[in-house]
C-alpha positions in Angstrom: 0.0 0.0 -0.1 2.5 2.4 1.0 4.5 1.6 -2.2 1.7 2.3 -4.4 1.0 5.8 -3.1 4.5 6.9 -3.4 5.3 5.5 -7.2 3.3 8.5 -8.6 5.6 10.4 -6.5 9.0 9.4 -8.2 7.4 9.5 -12.1 6.2 13.3 -11.2 10.0 13.4 -10.2 11.3 12.2 -13.2 8.9 13.6 -15.1 9.8 17.1 -13.6 13.4 16.8 -14.3 13.2 15.6 -17.9 10.5 17.9 -18.6 13.3 21.0 -17.1 15.9 19.5 -18.7 13.9 19.3 -22.0 12.9 22.5 -22.1 16.5 23.6 -21.2 17.2 21.9 -24.1 14.4 23.8 -26.2 16.0 27.4 -25.3 19.3 26.5 -26.2 18.7 24.6 -28.9 17.0 26.5 -31.2 18.7 29.3 -31.5 22.0 27.3 -31.5 20.5 25.6 -34.6 19.4 28.5 -36.8 22.9 30.1 -35.9 24.2 26.8 -37.4 22.3 26.9 -40.4 23.3 30.9 -40.9 27.3 29.7 -40.3 26.5 26.8 -43.3 25.0 29.0 -45.2 27.8 31.3 -44.7 30.5 28.7 -45.3 28.9 27.7 -48.7 28.4 31.5 -49.9 32.8 32.3 -49.1 33.2 28.7 -50.6 31.6 29.5 -53.6 32.9 33.3 -53.7 36.4 31.7 -53.5 35.8 29.2 -56.1 34.9 31.9 -58.4 37.9 34.0 -57.5 40.0 31.1 -58.4 38.5 30.9 -61.9 39.8 33.9 -62.4 43.1 34.1 -61.2 43.8 30.4 -63.3 42.1 31.7 -66.6 43.5 34.7 -68.4 41.7 37.8 -69.2 42.4 37.4 -73.2 40.9 34.2 -72.9 38.4 34.1 -70.1 35.3 34.0 -72.8 37.2 31.2 -74.9 38.6 28.8 -72.6 36.3 26.2 -70.4 36.7 27.3 -66.4 38.6 24.7 -64.7 37.0 21.9 -62.2 36.1 22.9 -58.9 37.8 20.5 -56.5 34.4 20.2 -54.8 32.4 18.1 -57.5 28.7 19.7 -56.5 30.2 23.4 -57.3 29.3 24.0 -60.7 31.5 26.5 -62.4 30.9 28.6 -65.8 31.2 31.8 -67.8 28.5 34.4 -69.0 29.1 37.4 -71.1 27.3 40.4 -70.2 24.2 39.7 -72.0 23.8 36.8 -69.5 24.5 34.3 -72.2 25.8 30.8 -70.7 29.6 31.2 -72.7 31.2 28.0 -71.0 30.6 25.5 -68.5 27.6 24.3 -66.2 24.8 26.2 -65.5 21.4 27.7 -67.0 21.9 28.9 -70.6 20.5 32.4 -69.5 20.9 34.1 -66.1 19.5 37.7 -65.7 21.7 37.4 -62.5 24.8 37.1 -64.2 23.9 40.2 -66.3 22.5 42.4 -63.7 25.8 41.5 -61.8 27.7 43.1 -64.9 25.5 46.2 -64.8 26.4 46.7 -61.2 29.8 46.0 -61.3 30.1 44.8 -57.8 30.1 40.5 -56.7 27.3 39.1 -55.1 25.9 35.6 -54.1 22.4 35.3 -53.9 19.6 32.6 -54.3 19.3 31.6 -58.1 16.3 29.2 -58.6 16.8 26.1 -56.5 20.8 27.0 -56.1 23.2 29.5 -54.2 25.4 31.1 -56.5 28.0 33.8 -56.4 28.7 35.6 -59.1 32.0 38.0 -60.0 32.2 40.2 -63.2 35.4 40.4 -65.0 35.9 44.0 -66.5 39.9 44.0 -67.2 40.9 43.5 -70.5 39.7 43.3 -74.0 37.2 40.9 -73.0 34.0 41.1 -70.5 32.6 38.1 -68.4 30.8 36.9 -65.3 31.9 34.0 -63.5 29.3 31.8 -61.7 30.3 29.2 -58.5 26.8 27.7 -57.9 25.3 25.0 -55.4 22.7 23.2 -55.2 20.6 24.5 -52.3 19.4 21.0 -51.2 23.5 20.4 -50.9 23.8 23.0 -48.0 20.6 22.0 -46.3 21.6 18.2 -46.8 25.0 20.0 -44.6 23.2 21.6 -41.4 20.6 18.8 -41.7 23.2 16.8 -41.0 24.5 19.2 -38.1 21.2 19.2 -36.8 20.7 15.4 -36.5 24.2 15.2 -34.6 22.5 17.7 -32.1 19.3 16.1 -31.8 21.0 12.8 -31.2 23.1 14.7 -28.4 20.2 15.9 -27.0 18.5 12.6 -26.6 21.6 11.8 -24.9 20.9 14.4 -23.1 17.8 13.2 -22.0 18.1 9.6 -22.0 21.1 10.5 -18.9 18.3 13.2 -17.4 15.9 10.0 -17.2 17.9 7.9 -15.4 19.7 10.5 -13.1 16.1 11.8 -12.4 15.0 8.5 -11.8 18.0 7.6 -9.2 17.2 10.7 -7.7 13.8 9.8 -7.3 14.2 6.1 -6.0 16.4 8.1 -3.4 13.8 10.8 -2.8 10.7 8.4 -2.7 12.3 5.7 -0.9 12.6 7.2 2.3 9.2 8.1 2.3 8.0 5.0 1.0 9.3 3.6 4.5 8.1 6.4 6.5 4.5 5.5 5.3 5.3 1.5 6.2 6.6 2.9 9.9 3.2 5.1 10.1 0.9 2.3 8.8 2.9 -0.3 11.3 2.2 2.7 14.0 -0.9 2.7 13.3 -1.6 -1.0 13.5 0.0 -1.1 17.2 3.6 -1.3 16.7 4.9 1.4 18.9 8.4 0.7 19.5 9.4 0.6 15.7 12.8 1.9 14.1 12.6 4.0 11.1 15.9 3.7 9.3 17.9 6.8 8.4 17.7 8.0 5.0 20.4 10.7 4.8 18.3 13.2 3.9 17.8 15.7 7.0 14.1 16.5 6.4 13.3 12.7 6.0 15.8 11.8 9.3 13.7 14.5 11.2 10.4 12.8 10.0 11.6 9.8 11.3 12.7 10.5 14.3 9.7 12.4 15.6 7.7 9.4 14.2 9.6 7.3 16.3 9.0 9.7 19.0 5.2 9.7 18.5 5.4 6.1 18.5 6.8 5.8 21.7 4.9 8.1 23.2 1.9 6.4 22.4 3.2 3.1 23.4 3.4 4.5 26.7 -0.1 6.4 26.7 -1.6 2.5 25.8 0.4 0.5 28.1 -0.9 2.9 30.7 -4.7 3.0 29.6 -4.3 -1.0 29.7 -2.9 -1.0 33.2 -5.4 1.0 34.7 -8.2 -1.7 34.3 -6.0 -4.0 36.3 -4.8 -1.3 38.5 -8.4 -0.2 39.6 -9.5 -4.2 39.6 -6.6 -4.0 42.4 -7.4 -1.4 44.6 -11.2 -2.0 44.3 -10.9 -5.7 45.2 -10.4 -5.5 49.2 -13.3 -2.0 49.9 -15.4 -4.4 47.8 -14.3 -7.3 49.9 -14.9 -5.7 52.8 -18.6 -4.7 52.0 -19.1 -8.6 50.4 -18.2 -9.9 53.9 -20.1 -7.3 56.1 -23.6 -7.8 54.2 -22.8 -11.7 54.2 -22.3 -11.6 58.0 -25.1 -9.2 58.5 -27.3 -11.9 56.7 -26.0 -15.3 58.0 -26.7 -13.2 61.7 -30.4 -12.2 62.0 -29.9 -10.8 65.3 -27.4 -8.3 63.7 -27.6 -5.0 64.8 -29.3 -2.8 61.1 -28.0 0.4 62.6 -24.5 -1.3 62.7 -24.7 -3.2 60.0 -25.1 0.2 58.0 -23.0 1.5 59.4 -20.3 -0.3 58.8 -21.5 -1.0 54.7 -21.3 3.0 54.6 -17.9 3.3 55.6 -16.6 0.8 53.1 -18.9 2.7 50.6 -17.0 5.8 51.2 -13.4 4.0 51.4 -14.6 2.4 47.7 -16.0 6.0 46.5 -12.4 7.6 47.9 -10.4 4.7 46.4 -12.1 5.2 43.2 -12.0 9.4 43.0 -8.2 8.6 43.5 -8.1 6.2 40.6 -9.5 8.8 38.4 -7.2 11.1 39.0 -4.1 9.1 39.1 -5.4 7.4 36.3 -2.4 8.3 33.4 0.4 8.1 35.8 1.2 11.9 35.4 2.7 14.1 38.0 0.1 15.6 39.9 0.5 19.3 41.7 3.1 19.8 44.2 0.0 20.3 46.6 1.3 20.3 50.0 0.0 16.8 52.7 -0.4 16.5 55.6 1.0 13.2 56.0 0.4 12.9 60.0 -3.6 13.8 59.3 -3.3 11.2 56.3 -1.6 8.4 59.1 -3.6 9.4 61.5 -7.4 8.1 59.6 -5.7 4.9 58.5 -6.6 3.0 61.8 -10.5 3.8 60.7 -10.1 3.1 57.2 -8.1 0.1 58.5 -9.6 -1.1 61.9 -11.8 -3.4 60.9 -9.8 -5.5 58.5 -7.3 -5.7 61.0 -9.6 -7.1 63.6 -10.7 -9.1 61.1 -7.5 -10.8 60.8 -6.3 -10.6 64.5 -3.7 -8.4 64.3 -2.8 -4.8 65.1 -2.3 -1.6 63.4 0.3 1.1 64.8 0.7 4.7 63.7 4.0 6.9 64.5 4.2 9.7 63.4 7.2 12.1 64.8 5.9 15.4 66.5 6.2 18.7 64.0 6.4 16.3 60.9 6.5 19.0 57.8 4.0 18.0 54.5 5.0 16.7 51.8 4.7 17.9 48.3 3.0 14.8 47.6 -0.7 14.5 45.9 -2.8 13.3 48.8 -4.4 10.6 46.7 -1.5 9.5 45.7 -0.4 9.1 49.2 -3.6 7.0 50.4 -3.6 4.5 47.6 0.7 3.7 47.8 -0.5 3.3 51.3 -3.7 1.7 50.5 -1.4 -1.0 48.5 1.3 -1.2 51.2 -1.1 -2.3 54.0 -3.3 -4.6 51.9 0.2 -6.3 51.1 1.1 -6.5 55.1 -2.0 -7.6 55.6 -2.1 -10.7 53.0 1.9 -11.4 52.7 3.4 -10.2 56.1 2.6 -10.9 59.7 2.5 -9.4 63.4 2.3 -5.7 64.2 2.3 -3.5 61.2 3.7 -0.4 62.3 3.3 2.6 59.6 5.2 5.6 61.0 6.4 9.1 59.2 9.6 10.7 59.8 11.7 14.1 58.7 14.5 12.3 56.5 16.9 15.0 55.4 14.9 17.5 53.3 12.4 15.1 52.8 9.9 13.1 54.7 9.5 9.5 55.0 7.1 7.1 55.2 7.6 3.5 56.5 5.5 0.3 56.3 6.9 -2.9 58.8 5.8 -5.9 59.6 7.3 -9.2 61.0 7.1 -11.0 57.6 10.3 -12.3 56.3 11.6 -11.3 52.6 13.6 -13.8 50.1 16.8 -13.7 50.0 18.6 -12.4 46.8 18.1 -8.7 45.2 14.2 -7.7 45.8 13.7 -5.4 42.5 11.5 -8.1 41.2 8.8 -7.3 43.8 8.2 -4.3 41.8 8.2 -5.4 38.5 4.3 -5.6 36.9 3.0 -9.1 36.8 6.4 -10.7 38.2 6.4 -14.8 37.8 7.7 -14.7 41.3 4.9 -13.0 42.8 3.0 -14.7 45.0 -0.1 -11.9 44.2 -1.0 -10.4 41.4 2.2 -8.5 40.8 0.1 -5.8 40.4 0.1 -3.5 43.7 3.7 -3.0 45.0 4.2 -2.0 40.6 1.4 0.6 41.0 2.6 2.0 44.1 6.1 2.5 42.2 4.9 4.0 39.3 2.2 6.2 42.1 5.3 7.4 44.0 7.8 8.1 40.8 4.9 9.9 38.9 5.1 12.4 41.6 8.9 12.7 42.3 8.7 10.3 45.3 10.9 7.2 45.5 9.4 3.6 47.0 12.1 1.2 48.5 12.0 -2.1 50.1 14.5 -3.4 52.6 15.4 -6.0 55.5 14.4 -5.0 59.1 16.9 -5.0 62.0 14.7 -7.7 63.2 14.4 -9.7 60.2 10.9 -7.8 59.1 9.9 -5.8 55.8 10.3 -1.9 55.2 8.5 -0.3 52.6 10.0 3.0 52.6 7.8 5.7 50.8 10.4 9.0 50.8 8.6 12.1 49.7 10.0 15.7 49.2 9.4 18.3 52.1 6.7 20.7 50.8 8.3 24.9 50.2 7.4 26.5 53.7 5.8 29.4 51.8 3.6 26.8 50.8 3.3 24.9 53.8 
């Protein structure tokens, strides 16, 4: 498809170049052809005048009318002698020539058209005898001479046009081939090949377009990956509140004596949590940097027991919050902080053990939040914990990857380490908010 679209361009380039060459040939060839014609006619006239003068030099004046003129070295030239009345005395030519008589009367040599010939007339007025020498050449002979030159010029012009066609074809291929590759790359991009590599052609303008196309493909690929991952991220984040809501309602159905008000209150709390999660996910759906609005980390951590009290009570474990006094606000979106904490706490509930301690502390020029539990980490490198859908993951392999993605999208860092007591410590390090803004 791409080749079919660009073939007309190749033809148009060839036609344009050859047309320009043909126009240039016409502009220069027409005046040159006229000049060549004039030059050949003048050469013929000069040759005829020279032959007439040669006859006069060879034949004595007193015998000009009695002796036949000598033959010319050019067999196509006719030599003749006429008396003053224009009657041919000897040689080859018309029996009577009015032009010969007119030249004798004017006493001036002339070269002119005489019927179907080009003739040079030379009057002889010295001595007792008077005559006119005529040297003639058929006009068809003169025409044939410059026509042969024109034919040679035409062959040279055709050779130039052939070279122009070949050169234009090579140039057209050099110009159209990169465009064909660009068209093919654009078609690949349209079919979802976002990681395309456009070959470089050496044409600066085309290579710039190729680079832009590659960058566009990378951006589209990144955006497509984020959009495709959002459904998985959303389902992962919504699973916990939906599960809690289901358990609350199922427990109420199984217990006829359950307090309706209490159950409704607990269900509404789970609905609120679900609604907050949906709002946070909509805000963070593209993993784009959010506004660096200061977030009061201490207040956010203080609300975690209310948010997770039921879940920890059901699992028989406890949640502790430890916030350093005077903890400064962080330059990090609150919605992203909530979602990262949701992932880390859910991960501690599902895969960890013992008490979960969430602490907020100052760390240099930043604010750090640690999520600790008694769970043991596997040996070796821990980078795979943040890989999306890692084959080594014990769960879905989405949560920690989402948490790191949200953290890095807003300039924070999420790390994992083994605690001093052998447990697991996840640390979210955020930049401290500017004092004026805070």
